[in-house]
N, C-alpha and C positions, 0 to 999 in steps of 0.2 A: 713563340713564333710559329710553331707547327700548327697549333690550334687555330691561330689567326689565319694562316694560309689555307687551312682546310675550308673555312667559311668563305674566304675570298676567292677561292679557285673558280667557282662557277662564274663569277662576275668577270674574272680575268680572261676567261675563255672568249667572251664577247669583246673584251678590250683588245684582244689580239686580232680581231676582225673576222672571227669564224662565225658562220651561220649556225643555227641550231642543228640543221641537217649535217653539217660538217662535224660539229661536236659529237652528235650521236654516232656517226660513222666511225670516227676515230676512237671514242671511248668504248663503244660496244665491241669493236674489233679487238681492242686491248683486253677487255673483260673476257671475251671468248678465249683468247690466247692464254690468259693467266689463270683460268679456272677450268672446272670440269663441265661447265655449261656447254651443251652441244647445239641447242636451238635457242634463238632469240628473235623476236619480232617487235618492232616499234612502229606505232602509228600516231600521228598528230594532225590537227587541223581545226577548222571551224566551219560553221554553216555559211559563212560569208566568203570562203575560199576553198580551193581544192584540198583534198586530204593527201597526206604523204604516208606511205607504208614502206618500211624497210625491213629486209630479212637478213639475218646473220647466222653464221655457222651452217648448220644443215637445214635451217628453216626454209620452208617454201609456202606458197599460197594454200597448199593443202594440208599443212601441218596442223594437227589438232592438239591443243594444249590442255592439260588438266587445270581447270580454272580454280580448283580448291574453293576457298571461301568467296570468290567472286560469284559462286553459285547463290550466295545469300542476296546479292543484288537482284538476280532474276526472281528469287522467291518473294522478295519484298515488292517488286514491281507487279508480280502476278497477284499478290494479295490486294494491292491498291486497285488494280484493274477489275478484279472480281468483286471487290467491295463496291465499286462504282456501278456495277451492273446487277447486283443482287442484294439480298438482305444482310450480307456479311458486314459486320461493324467492328472496327478496331477497338471500340470501347467495351465490347462484350467481355464479361468476366469469365476467366478460366479457372482461377483459384480464389477462394473466399478468404482464406486466412494464411498469409495476408492477401489483400485484394490485388489480383494480377489480371491484366487484360492482354488482348492481342497486341496492342500498341506497346506494352511493356516488353513483350518478346521481340517485336520489331526494333525496339530501341536498346535492347540489351540492358534492361533495368529491372528484370523480373526477380532477381535474387536467386536464380537457379544455378546448380553446379556448372562448372565450365565445360565438362564433358563426361563421357562414360568410361569407367574402368572396365576394360574387356580382357578376356583370356582367350587363348587359342581354341578352347573347347566350347566357347559360347556360340549358341545358335542365334539366328536373327531374332527368334522369339525371346531368347534370354536377354538380348540387348533391349528389345522393346519393353520387356517387363521391368528392367532397371530404369529405363527412361520414364515409364508411367508411374513408377513408385517414388520418383523424385518430387520434392516439395520446396517451394521458395523459402528463403530465410528472411524473416521479418527485418532483421538488422541490415540486410543488403537490398531490400525492396526500395526501388527508386534510385539506387546508385548504379553507376555504370559498371557492369561486369560482363565482359565479352564472353559469350557462351554458345557453343554449338548446339546445346540442348534447346535453346530458344528457337532456332530455325529447324531443328529436327521436328519439334512439336508443331511449328507452323506448317511445314510440309504435310505432316500427318493430318492435321485438322482440315487443311484445304482439300485433301484427298477424300477424307471421310465425309465432309460436308457436301461435296459435289458428286460423290460416287464415281469419280474418274481418277485414274492413277496420275501421279504428279507429272510424269513425263508427257502424258497426253494433254493434261491441262495446260502445261507450259507451251507445248507445241501449238495447240489451238489458239491460245490467247496472245502469244508473243512471237514465237519463232516463225510460224507460217505467215502471219500478216506482214512481218518485217523482211521476209525472204531470207531468214537465217538458216540456210540449208546445211551448214557445217557445224551446227550446235546440237548436242544431244547428251544424254546421260551415258555414262560408261557402259551400262548394261545393254545399250542399243547400238554401240559402235562396232563397226567391222574391225576385227582384231588385226586385219592386214593394213589398216589405215596408218598414216604417218603420225604416230603419237610419240613425242619426245619422252624418253624414259625419265622417271623421277626418282628411282632407287634401283640398286642392283637386284634386289629381291622382289621388285614389283614389275611385272611384265608390262610391256607397252600396251596402251589403251585400257589398262586396268587402273581404277582410281587409287590414288596414293593414300587418301584418308582411310584409316583402318575401320572406323565406325561406319562410314558410308559403305565400305566394302562388305562388311558383315551384314548390313541391312539391304544388300542387293544393288548398291551403287545408284539408287534413285532416291535421293534424300534432299531435304530443304537446305542443308548447310554446306554440302559438298557433293561432288559426283559429276558435274557438268564438264564437258570438253568442248572446245570451240577454236575457231581460227581467228586470226587478227582481223581479217576482212569482215567477219560476222560481228565482231565487237565494235568495229567502226560503224556498222549499221545501227547498233544499239546506242552508241554515244551520240550519233547524229539525231536519233529519235528523241533522246532526252533533251538535247539542245533545241530541237524544233518544238518540243512540247512546252518549253519555257516561253516560246513565242506564240503559243497557241496554233502551231502549224504541224503538230505531230500527227502521224497516222493513228496512233493509239493514245498518246499522251497529249494533254492540253494544259493550259495555264492553271486551271483549277486543280487538276490532279497533281501537277508539279508543286503547287503551293501547299497542298496537303502533305506532300513528301518532304518539302524543305522547311518545315516548321521545326526549328532547332529547340531542343529541350535544354535544361540547365546543365546537362552533362556534355553538351556540345555534339549531340548526335541528331541526325535527321532520320527519317524513316528509311532504314536499310542502308544508309550511307554515313560515313564518318566526316567530321569537320574539325573538331577541336580536341579530341581525346588523344591519349598517347599513341594511338594507332595512326594518327595523322601527323605524327612528328618523327624525329629521328628515333631509331635507326631505320624505320620502314619507309622513309621518304618524308617529304614535307609539302603537302599539297594545300596548305592554307594560304593560297595565293591572294585571295580577297576574302572579305567577310563571309560570303556565302559559297565559297568553293567547297567541293565535296568529292569523295572518292571511296575506294575500297581496295584492299590488297588481298592476295591469296598466298597461302603458305608455300606453294610450289614455286613461287617467283612470278606472280601475276599481279597486275595493277591497272586500275581504271580511274583517271582523274578528270573532273569536269570543273570548268570555271565559267559560271554564268556571266560574269562581268565582261570578259573578253570573248564570250561565246565560243570557247575552245575546249579541246580535249587532248589528253595524252594517255596512250595505252601502251603498256609494256608487258609482253608475254615471254616467259622463259621456263626452262627446267632448272632453275637455280638451286633447287634442293638436291639435285643429283650429285652424288659423291662417288668418285672413283676410288678414293683411298680413305683410310681412317684419318680423322683430323683435317679433312678437306675444308678449306675456308671459302668455298665458292659462294655460299649464302651470305656470308659477311661482306664479301667483295661486291655482291649484288646490291646489298643494302646501301653501301657507299655510292655505288653507281646510280641507284635509284634516286637518292637525295640530290646528287649533283645534276641529274637529268631534270628532275622536277624544278629545282631552283633555276637552272638555265632556262627552262621553258617559262617560268615565272617572269624572268627578266625580258624574255622575248615578247611577252604580252603587254608589258608596260610601255 
């Protein structure tokens, strides 16, 4: 009975006559009260209606959240935009044995290690040496294996190819055109900014990801900080791109991004792998819905069918005490929120 009620709860919320906004206000306030999460922001809407942005806990319009792996969304979009305007090609071969391309990195099917084993004494160059020495495993080539190494390498190759640092490339190609003035890598953020803490030993406005931190906090897999308002700008650009009305994105570019492979991955986005299922949420609302999550408690979901988006930013990884269950409670909340939103779109 408990299992059944768990899956029925999101539907029952609407049966009781609550709107999605009322559900979010009540459930988020409960989550903040029952966990160590101090900041949380939720945004939802569509290109055919006004957007709603809600702040909870200590969150404000100026709060800059550590996006963690949502950084990968920016890196993938940057790659697609640069590919469109230069000789960059996702089919270019990076490794010959086995054959691995940029596209394999973008889709997490290169067969590379999940991450880097680092020690406190490692320098940035030590980390890079480890990354550059890594080779894909033939037995894993073509299979989905989520890996930070894929996007660390993507960021490196984009920088090397264009002769410009990753932060400047991103700013020139995406952030400035879309007016995303509150988005930047940790290395460039004012330390006095309102950045929700992600760990007791990590200072505010410092990246939580240890590999990104070691590499200077400007990397393709993690390191970006942003506000809920800026991510709404990005979500709307993606939706407008699907209708050929985007400032940067158009139907052709979005079609190239949303070509699903046999693993259920798009370019830079998830759709059908375990990362699009419980316990990190459930955003397979329709056949082509897609999204991404971040370790710190961030998420971006897009549904082309209903032309809508749902964004949730938090510092869910923050723990005040040993054994803190805030992240687990966040996962539970995230799934209920996404399922409720699914119901709203039908």
